[in-house]
N, C-alpha and C positions, 0 to 999 in steps of 0.2 A: 537449467537456469536457477532453480531453487538452491542447489548446492553452492553455486557461485555466490549467490546473494548471502547465504548463511555464513559462508567463509570470508565474507568481506570483499570479494572480487566483484564489486558493483559495476565496474567497467565491462567485465565479461558478461555479467548477468544482463546488463542493459543491451549489449550487442545481440544477445540471444533473444531478448524480449522484443526488440525492434524487428527481428527477422521472422518470427513465428506467428501463427494465427493466435489471436488473443482469446482467452477464456477466463473463467473465474480463477483457475489455478495459477495462470501466469500473472494476472493482475494482483492476486493476493501475495504471491511470492515476491514480486518486485516491491510492492508497497511495504511489506513486512521487512524485507532486506534493507531497504532504505532507512526505515525507522530504527531498526536494530543497530545500524552503524552510524547513527548521528546525523542522518540526512532527513530530519523530520519534516522540514518545509517542503522538500522534494516529494516525500511520501504523501503529504497532505495534498499538494498540488496534483499529484498523479491520481489520488483518490477522486478528486473532483473531475479530472479529465476522464476517468473511467465512467463516471456518471454522465458526462456530456456525450460520450460515445454510446450511450444507451445500455451500458452494463449496469444492472442493479446489484447492489451489494448483497452477498449471501451471508450465511451465519458466521463465516470466518473473517470476512472483510473488516468488521468493527475491531477485531483484535489488533490488526495492523494499524488501523486508524487511531485507536486509543493509545497504542504503544507510541505512535508518532507524536501525539499530543503530549504524552507523559515525558518523552525524551526532549521535546522542544522547550519545556518550561512555560508553555503558554498558560497552563492551569485552567483557564476558562474554556471548557469544551462542551459540546453537546453529546449526549449518549444516544446511541442507535439501538432501537428495539423493534424488531420486525421490519416494517417499511417506514417507520417514523423516526425522525431525528428530534430529540428534545432539547 
C-alpha cells in the first residue's frame, strides 16, 4: 500500500487500505500519500477519522499531517507535540 501511495496510485493504495487491518503504518502511509499527491483535504479528513476510530497519532503521523497542511495552502495549522495539539 505504501509503494502505491508513494507512486501516486492512490486508487490502488485506497483499495488495499480498505481491505486490510488498520495499524499506525497503514494510517500513516495513506495520509502521507494523499498529502504528497495534492489531496491535502482528504489527508486531513482521514487524520481526524483515524482519531475518531481511537488510533492515537504516533511520532510519524504529524509529518503527514504537516505535509498536508503545507500542501493545502491553509497556512494556519496547529503543531503536534507528544499528545498535545497547539
